N, C-alpha and C positions, 0 to 999 in steps of 0.2 A: 230740649234737653240743652245745656251749656255744655261747652267743652272749654274749660280754662286751663292756664299753664302757660302760653306764649307770653312774654314780656311786652312786645310792641305788636304793631299792626300785623294781621293774618291775611297773607296776601293770596294762598293757593292751597286747595285741598283736591282730594282725591277719593273714590270708593276703590276697596279693593273690589275684583271680580265676584264672588260672593256675598258681598256686601256686608260683611261683618267686622269691618276694619275702616277707618277713616284715616287717610293721611293727610298734614297740614304742613304750610312752610310758612316762616316769617321773616319778618325785618330783624327778629332777634338772631338770626344766622341758625336755626335748627330746623330739622324735619321731625316731627312728633308724630305718632301712630297710636289711636285709640279705638278701642273695642266700642262699637256700635250700642251694644246691647245694655251695658254698664256705663258708659262715658269715662271709663278709666284707661288710663295709658299702658300700653302691653309692654312697653320697654323702654329705657332711657332716652332722652331727646338724642336725636342724631345730629352733630355739628357739623355746619358746611366747611368751614375754616376759611370760605372765600365770599364772606359777605352774606346780604340779604338772600332769602330764599321766594325765588318768585314763583317757581312750578312745580308741582310735584306729581308723579303719574305712577301706578302701580301696571306691573308686567301683568301679562294674561296668567302666568302661574300661580300670580298670588304672593310670591315669595320674594319678589324683589321691587323696589321702589327706587325710584328714579328722581333726580331734583337738579333743578338749572338755578345757577346763582350771579350775583352782581358782578363776581370776578371773573367773569366769561367763563366758567367751568360747569361741568356736568358730572355728579355723582350717581352712582348706581350703588346701593346698599343691597346685603342679603337680611331679609327681615329677622330670620334665624338665627344670624350672627351678627346681631347689630352694633355688639361690642368691636368687631373686627374694622379694619381698615376699607373705606370702599373703594369701588372702581372708580378711578378720576377720567375724563373725557375732556381735553384740554384744547379744542380746536378753534373756538372763536375769541375773538378780541373784544368784545363787550359784552355788556347784562345778556344773561339768557334768560329771557322772559316766558320762554314755554318749553317743555319736554313732553313728548308723546310716543307709547310704545305702538307697533303695527298688530294689528289684529293676531297675529300668530306669534307674535314675541320674539322675534328673531331680530328684527330692527328698531334703531330709535331715531326718531326726529329731535332738531333743536332749534327753537328760531330765537334771533339775535340782534340787540341793537347795531351789531355791527353791519346789517343789512342782507345777512344770508342764511340760509336755512342749512344745517347739516345733517346726513344722513350716518348712522354709524351701524355697525356689526356689534352686536349685544355680545356674541359668545367670544368674540378676539378683542372688543371694546377697540376695533380699528373701525377710523371714519372710511366710509366708501364712496361719499359724494359731498359736494360744496355746491349748493344750488343759489345762484347769482341771478339777480334781473329784477328785484326789487331798488327802489332808490330813496329808501326809507327804512328807519326801525322796523324790523319783522316782530310783530307781537304776538301771534300765534300760528300756530300748524296742527293739523291733523288728518289722520289717515282715513281714507274712506271704507265703510264697512268691508268693503271686500277686499282691501291691502293693497288695490292696483294703482292708487291713486294718492298723491297729498296734497292739499290745501293749505298755503299761508295766506295770511293778510297782513298790511302792513300801513305805515304812515302815509305812504305816498297814494292812498285812497285806492289802492288795488288790492284784489285777489287774484290770487296764480296757483293752478293746477301744475303738477308734476306728475311723470310717468313714474313709477317705481319696479323695478329698483334701478332703471338707467338714470332719473333724475331731469331727464328731458322734459321741458316744457309740454304741456298738454294744451295747445290753442291758445289764442289771444288770452290776456287779463280781464278779467271783470273789473269795470270801472265805477266807481261810487262819487260821483264828483262831490268834492267838499265834505268829505267824511272820511276824516281820521280813524280807519278801521283797527280795532284793539280785538276783535275776537270774532272765530269762526268754527262753524262744525257742520258736520254732515248729518242729514235724517239718516235714521236705520235702514231706509231702503236704498240710499245712495243717489236720490234723484233730487233732491233738494239742498241747498247750503244755507244757513241761515249766519248773516254777520251785522256787528253792531260797533259803534265808537262813539266820535264826537257828533255825529249826526242827531244823537237822542234818540234814534230810532233803529228797528230791526229791520233789514231785508230779507226777505225771504227768495233765493235765486233760483230759477229753473236751470239745470246743470247744462243740460242737453242744447237748450235754446240761448243761454247765455244772457238770461233776461231776468231782470226782477219780477217775481209772482206777484208778490205784495209786500206791504211796509206796514210795520205795526208799531202805533206810535201811543206811549203814555208816559215813560219816563222823562223826567224833567232836566237829567242832566247824561253825561256821558255814560254810555253802557259798555261795563268792563268784561261782563260774560254773558254766552247763552249756550244753552245745551238741552238738545232734545232728551223726552224719555225715551225706553228702551221700545216702546211701540208706538212712538212717533205721533202721539195722539196730543201731546202736551210738549211745552215749550217752556225752559225756566230762564228768566234774565237778572242783573245784578247790576247797580247801576251807581256812581257818584251820589246819587240823590237819597243813598242811604235805603233805598227800599230792594226789594226782589218783585218780581211780577211773575205770575204763574199764567200761562196761556194756554188756552184750549184751540189747538189747529186742527182738531179730527174732523172738522167739516169744512167750512169755508173759511181758507186762510186770510182773505181779504178781508173777513168781519170776527177776526178772531178776538174774544175780549180775554180782559183779564184779571186776575184776583192780584190784590196787594197786600205783599206781607212788611208791616212796618214795625220791626222791633230791635234793629242795629241803631248803633249812635254813632256812626262815622260809614263813610265810603264801603259798600258791599262788591269787594276786589273779585269774589267768584260764589258760583253756586252751581249745583249738581246736581241729579237724582240719583236714588240708590239703584242698584241693578234692577230690582225688582219696582222699581218706580211707588214705590207705598211713601218715599221720605224725601226730602229735600234737605242738603246740607248746604251751609253758606259761613264764608268766611270773610272778615270784617276789619278795616281800622280800627275798631272798639277793641282787637285783640281777642275777640272769642271766636270760636267754632260755634255754629248752633244746627241742630236739626229738628226739622219740620214736618209733621205731617201734612203728606200730599193729598190725602182724600177727606172730603169733609161733605157735609151737606150744609145749605144755607149760606155757600159760595163764601164760605171763612175757613183759613187755614190757623190752625192751632199750633202752640209750640206743642212739640211733642215732649211729655213727662216720661220719666225713667219707669212709671209705674202707673198702672190701671187699677180703677178699684174693681175689685172683685166679687161683684154683689149679685152678678146673673148666676146661671148655669156653670157646673163642673163635669169634667169627663177624666177617666183615667187611660192611660194609652195600653195599649196589651202587653207591651214589655215592661211596664210598670215603674219606669223610670222618670216619666213626666207626666203632668195632668195640663188640661186646657180650662180655660175658664173666660166666661162673656161678661161685658161691661153692661150694665143697664143705667149706668150714673151718667151719662152723657159723651163716653168716650169712643164710643162704637167700634170697639174693636174685641179680638182675640187674641188671650195673650196664653203663652204655655210657660210651666214652671217646673224647675226640678223638684221631685218628690222629697229629697233626701236633705237638699239645702236651702232648697224655698227660691234660689236664683233664677231669673229669667232663664227658659231653655232656648227660646228665639226672640226677637224684635217683635214686639205688638203687631198684630196681622190686622192692618187698618184697609178699610173698603166699604162697610155698609155705611149707610146713611142714615141709620138710627139705631138703638139700642140691640146690643147682641142678648136676645131672649132663649136660645137654646145653641147646644154644641155638643159634637159628639166626635169619636175617631173610629175609621174603619178597623175591622178585626183584623185585616192584615199590616196595618199600622202605618199605611201608606197616605193616608188623607184625613184632612183634617174638614167636617163640615160645620156649617152655624147657619141659623137662622134669626131673621131680624125685623124688627118693627119696622124697616123700611119694605116688607112684604117679599124680600128676597131670601133667596139661599145662596151660599157661596162656598165654594171649595178651594182648599188650600193644600199645597205639598207639606205634608209634616216633616220632612226633613230639612227643606230650606225655607218654608215660610210662604212661598212664592203663592199666588192667586192663580187657581187653575181655570182657565177659560171665563167665559163670562157669566154675569149674576145669573140666577137660575129664575125665571119670572116666569111666574104664574097664578100664584095666590094672589087675591085681592085685597088682603088684611095681613097683619102682621104675623110672624111665624113666630109659633109656641114652642115646637118641638121637631127634632130631626132624630131619624136613626137609620143605620145601616144594616144590611142582612148579613148573614153569617159569613156568606160568601164574599161581602165587600161590592158586589156588584150592584146593588140596589140602593137607593138613599129613599126613605120615606121621611115626609114633610108634613105638619099639621099646622092647623092655621084658625084664626078668628074666624074665616069667613066660612067656616063648617066642612072644608072639605080636607082629606088627606091627599096629597101627588105623591106618586113614585118617579123617579128620576133614574136613568142609566147613568151610573157614574162614569164608565168609559167613553159614552159619547158626549155627556155633558146636555142632556137634553131627556123632556119627559117622556115615560114610558107611554106606550100608546092608549093604553085605556083609560079610560073616562075618568074626572074625579072622583073618591070615593069619599060618600055623603053620610055626613053626623047631624046629629039635630040642632047642637047648637057650637062654640067656640070649642076646638080642638087644642087639649091641654098636652095631651101627651102620647106617643106612637110608641111601637116595639114590635119586634119581629121574633118570632118563636126561633128557638137555636137550629132547629133543620129546616127554618125558612119557608116553611108551609102554611105559616099561619103570619098575618099581619094583623095586630091589636090597635086599636087608640080608642081613649076614654074621651068625654066633651064633658060639659058644665052640667049637663041634666043627670049627670049620675049613672051614664050608661057606658059598658064598654062593647066597642063594635069589634067584630072578627072579619076578615075577608081573606079569599085564595090572591096572594100577591100577584102571581102568572095571569090568572085571568080577573082580576078584580070583582068578581064573585062574592057576595055579601053571605056571610054565612049564619051568626046568630048573634045575637046580644047576650048580656047581663047585665044586672041592675043592681046599684045599691039601694037598700030597703028605704032609705030617707030620702034618696032620689036628688042628693045634692052634689056637687060638682066634683066630680074624681080628678086631683089634680098629676097623679102619677101612677104608673103603673109598670109591671116586669113580668116576664118570663122566668120560671125557674130555672136551671141549668139543665134540668131534665127534660124540659119542655112539658110537663105535665101538670103542672099549677100557674097559676097568676096570681101576684098581688096587686093590691090597690090601696089607696090611701087618698083622703080628699077633705071637703069641707067640714064634715061631721066627726071629723077625730079621730075615725074609726078606721083600723088595717083590716083589710079581708083578704083572706086566701080561698082561691077557686080550682075547682078540680076542672080541666079542661076537657078532660073525656066526659065525665057526667053533666058537666056544666052546673055543677053544685057548690055551695058555698061550703068551706072545709072547716075555716075559722075565722071568727070576728072579735079581735079584742084592741087594748090600747084606747079604749074610750076616753079623749082627753077636751079639756076646754079649747083648746087652740085648733088649729087646720093641719092637717099634714101633706108637707107640700112635696115630699120626694120621700120614695121605697124603693128597696132594692135589697134582691138576693145575695148572700154571699157565692161566691164562686162553687163553694161543695154543696150549698142549697139548705145549707143547717141553719144558717142564720138570716134574719131580715134586718135591715139597717133603715130608720126612719129620721127624717128630719121636719120640725115642726114649728109652728108660730108660739108656741111655748119657749123658743130658745133653746131647745136641748136637741142633742142627737140619742137615739134609744138604740138599743140593741134586745132583740126579741128571738125566743125559740121558734123556728120555724115550723116546728112539727105540732107545737102544745101551744104558743101564743105567749107564754111567759115570759114576762121583763127580765133581761138577764144584766143589763146594767143603762143607765142614765148618765150620758157623757155633760157635764155643765161648763161654761167657758163661752160659748156667744152670748152676745148681749144685742142681737137682733134676730128677726125670723131666721130659723134655717132653712134656705129654700131648697137645698140639692145636696146627696151624699152619693158617695161611691164609695166600693170595694177596690182596693187593688188586686191584679189577678193573684198574687200569692196570700193572698187572705189575712196579710199579717197588718194592714193599714187600713183605715176609712178615711175618706178625705170629704169635707164639709164645708159649704160656703153660705155666707150668711150676709144679711143687711147690713150686719155692724161692718162692712166693709174688709172681712178678712176671710181668710183661707186658712181652715185648720187639718192636720193630720193626726190622726189618733191610733195609739197601738193596741190593736185587737185582743192580743190575748192579756195584757194589763186590763182592760177594760171587763173583759170576760171573768178574769179572775176577782175583779170587784174589791171587797172589802177581807182584809185580814181580822182573823179573830181578835188579837191583840190590838187594843188602841193605843197602848202604849208604843207601838211602832209609828214613828213619823209618818213613814209612807201612809199608812192606813189610814191615818187622820187626813191626812192632804187628798187620798183618792175618794175620800168620803165627803169631803167639804164642799159647802155650796157658796155662793156669794148673795150675799143679804144686806141690802141698806150699805153698800160700799165694804161691807167685813166679810172675810173668809170664815166661814162659821164650819165648824166641827159636827161631827154625827151626835154628839152630847149639847149640842148649841152653845159649845164654847169659842168664844171670840177668838180669832188665831190669827188674823193678820186684817188691817185697813188698808183699802186700796182705791186711791185717786178715782173720780170719774173719770179722767183722761187715760187711765194705766189698766183700768176694769178688764177692756177688750186684750189687752195686751199681757193679762195674766195667764202664764202657762203652767198647768198643774197638772200630773198625772191622770190620767193617761194621754193627754195631749203630748204632742212630742213636737210640734212645729207649726208656729203662725206666721202666715203671709199677710202682710198688711201694706198700706201706703208709706208707713214710716219706716219700713223696716226693723221695727224695735219689737223684742216680747221680753217680757219679765219671768224668769223663771226661779223655781225656791229649791237649793239644794239640801236635798232631804239627808245627806251624808252628814253633816254639821250642823243638823236641827235642835236644838235645845228647847225642852220644855219642862214646868213643873208646876208647884202650886202658886209659887209667886213667879212673875217675870223678872222681878228684880236679882232672885234669887238662883236664878239658874246663869246670870248673865257672865260671860267669861271676857276674853280680850276680842273676842270676834263677836260680830252682830249677834243677836238675838235671833233675828229669822234671816240671811245672807240671802239678798236678792241680788240678782246678776241680770244686768242688761244686756243683751245681744242686739250689737248695732249689725 
């Protein structure tokens, strides 16, 4: 993601505590605040009035942002009232290179060219200490994680530690001969200091022993900025050589390796981790702020896109307000989307080292789970998007399916390794029972509503049932064709299970009698996904025939066929209120469909334009009506963006959908005879 708006070099950036905002300061004299989800500015630029902005920092409350300027002033703005006048702190006599808040937000420290560090009371905007001792420009200042100490670094080749709140020196300075130091930071545990400067190397200092623990060398020019990730396992650095380097310091700091990020075209002045450690932001002389994906496979960090291809699985939240989708097109992420607007609900959840093949949300709405081609399952906080614990390792192959129990205590995962594993969600570890065995690759898993049964289907066409608490196998159901079953789900009352697979047939089974109740929908293509409506009266399917279909769950009669996708429909899901269906396809789109419109299907009179639209199909790029009349020609590029009733939302990479307004639709024997001043068929592009 590129954040463009500054007119001159961008010197500094900072994340808000919740990671939703980024603040940036520039040579153009402005502070800008950006939404990290959309890349849009959330308010007008804030003008310093006293020259270049060298440093910005968010307060722990997330509501205030401070800046240091070339005019020797420190400003504090309230984000909620950005049009108001900032509070001005004017105690320095030289450029303010750095500002930082204490962990509790009560204090603000500033470092200056005047060789001093100032401490300020944020509430009263009064200076409470002026720390003297450096004999050169003070380039950076930072509080220790516990707020008891302050570290400052200077062009005098020293790092000084200060007691808080007295401002007294805390021991002798740390000396780095020949290194004009520009940046310093504490590790999250407070035991290590990282520093960088003219020496082109990063020194890692043991604070207790006052010695250099190790030195990291890779940059080709001065190092402007270093910061640890929140877990202390990684370090990121910015340099005059126009690169960012990401260091793994989780094991042996002395042998830390680095990944080089080269995309900026000028000096990189600042770089930081997002609070959840998933992203890196950087600010450069090239006038841009960039956001990067900090997690990847193959030792490569890619630019973060504002959109991820939703070609994989999809799941709807219990509240019905958002949905999550996985990407199996190379992005290795989970995305969350607002069901009403199609806007991203959370920043992409990045951490898997392979395509995301399965997603689900716990019924209490607190946890998102994802399974991946990297053989792992990951858990995410559904509110913040922060990863929960370490990856769940146990499978020996890609994870095709994940499902929560109704009480959200257990998570089941199914894999190509022929096993189903049960995980304790609270503890973040595997259930004590042995892996549950299937005959071949596990394609889907599902818990019964009462949690007493766990079902899984495999590529032999069998559905296996177990008792989750003990892992005891109960019985099997078999598709008559013996071809792979791709999807299964229990009915809301727990008395039936529906399945669909490669034979194109949908089957409904009675759990008590273990007998097949219905078999319907024989198709040329594969059935990739089946699901019951929340009231159990409808069954929805997605298939390789590129359609979503609605069926009567009691009779197997077809109610509606929903056209629009131009690729295999991989996943379908109802919203909890039963008013919408969400579908995800190989055409890299998610569609949201109106259920009542779909069920009402065709109106009797084809003279009603809406009826014509609802019954139309796309053939050879033409929208064809129920009597094979040609309605609208659609280009190849636009076909997957055509939004006709009952589709009410399309989410795709370019955020464009084509809608036809039936309220001003004109038709007749001759196209020209029904022409008026308005277009024959008005088409609206929604960006």
